[in-house]
C-alpha positions in Angstrom: 102.3 195.3 63.6 99.9 193.8 60.9 101.0 193.1 57.5 97.7 193.5 55.7 95.2 196.4 56.6 91.5 196.0 55.7 90.7 196.6 51.9 94.1 194.9 50.7 93.2 192.1 48.5 95.8 189.1 49.8 96.1 185.2 48.6 96.0 182.1 51.0 99.5 180.6 50.0 99.3 177.5 48.2 101.2 175.4 50.1 100.9 171.5 51.7 103.1 171.5 54.7 101.1 168.2 55.5 102.7 166.3 52.6 106.4 167.5 54.2 105.2 165.3 57.6 103.2 168.2 59.4 99.7 167.3 60.4 98.1 169.8 61.9 97.4 172.7 59.0 94.9 175.6 60.3 94.1 176.3 56.5 91.0 175.4 54.8 92.5 173.5 51.6 89.9 174.7 49.3 91.2 178.0 50.2 94.6 177.5 49.2 95.3 179.6 46.1 92.5 181.9 46.5 92.7 185.4 46.5 90.1 187.2 48.9 90.0 190.7 50.6 91.2 191.4 54.3 87.6 192.6 56.1 89.5 192.9 60.2 92.5 192.6 61.7 91.7 190.7 64.6 94.6 191.4 66.6 97.5 188.3 67.5 96.9 184.7 68.8 99.3 182.1 69.6 99.9 180.0 65.8 97.8 176.8 66.7 100.0 174.9 64.2 102.8 174.9 67.0 100.0 174.6 70.1 99.1 171.4 68.6 102.3 170.0 69.2 102.9 171.6 72.4 105.6 173.8 70.6 106.5 177.4 71.6 103.6 179.3 69.8 104.4 182.9 68.7 101.7 185.1 68.5 100.7 185.7 64.8 98.1 188.0 63.4 94.5 186.7 62.7 92.4 188.0 59.9 89.0 187.8 58.6 89.0 187.6 55.0 86.5 187.8 53.0 86.2 185.8 49.4 83.8 185.6 46.9 81.7 181.9 46.9 80.7 181.0 43.3 84.5 180.4 42.3 85.4 178.3 44.9 82.4 175.9 45.4 81.0 176.7 41.6 78.1 177.8 43.0 75.9 180.7 44.8 74.9 183.9 43.2 76.9 187.1 42.5 77.5 188.6 45.7 77.7 185.7 48.3 80.6 185.5 50.4 82.6 183.2 52.5 84.3 185.2 55.6 87.2 182.9 57.2 89.6 183.1 59.8 93.7 183.0 58.6 96.6 183.6 60.1 99.4 186.0 58.2 101.8 183.1 57.8 99.1 181.7 55.5 98.7 184.9 53.4 100.9 186.7 50.9 99.8 189.9 48.7 97.7 189.0 45.8 99.0 188.9 42.1 97.7 191.5 40.1 95.2 190.4 37.5 95.5 190.8 33.9 93.2 193.5 33.5 94.6 195.4 36.6 98.3 195.2 35.2 97.3 196.6 31.9 95.6 199.4 33.6 98.8 200.2 35.7 100.8 200.4 32.5 
């Protein structure tokens, strides 16, 4: 079962396991800590971070995540986006924005 569904706001974990000796990370550096929206659940697939080292690779859900492009590279027009495949273990629910928190209160 997938933890996230299309339309959910998620954040890519701001983690750097390669600094702890794990070298085969499948999540782009430029997206760590960034928020996006789940576009599609793609299914479950063996974790490539384990496959690279011939370790047992549990199947993990994989998602299409849509990001607004201008905040990532400081270029592009409003409405430009970036669609990236990211495994579930790299995602967490997005933190509410300050304005959204005030509206909910």
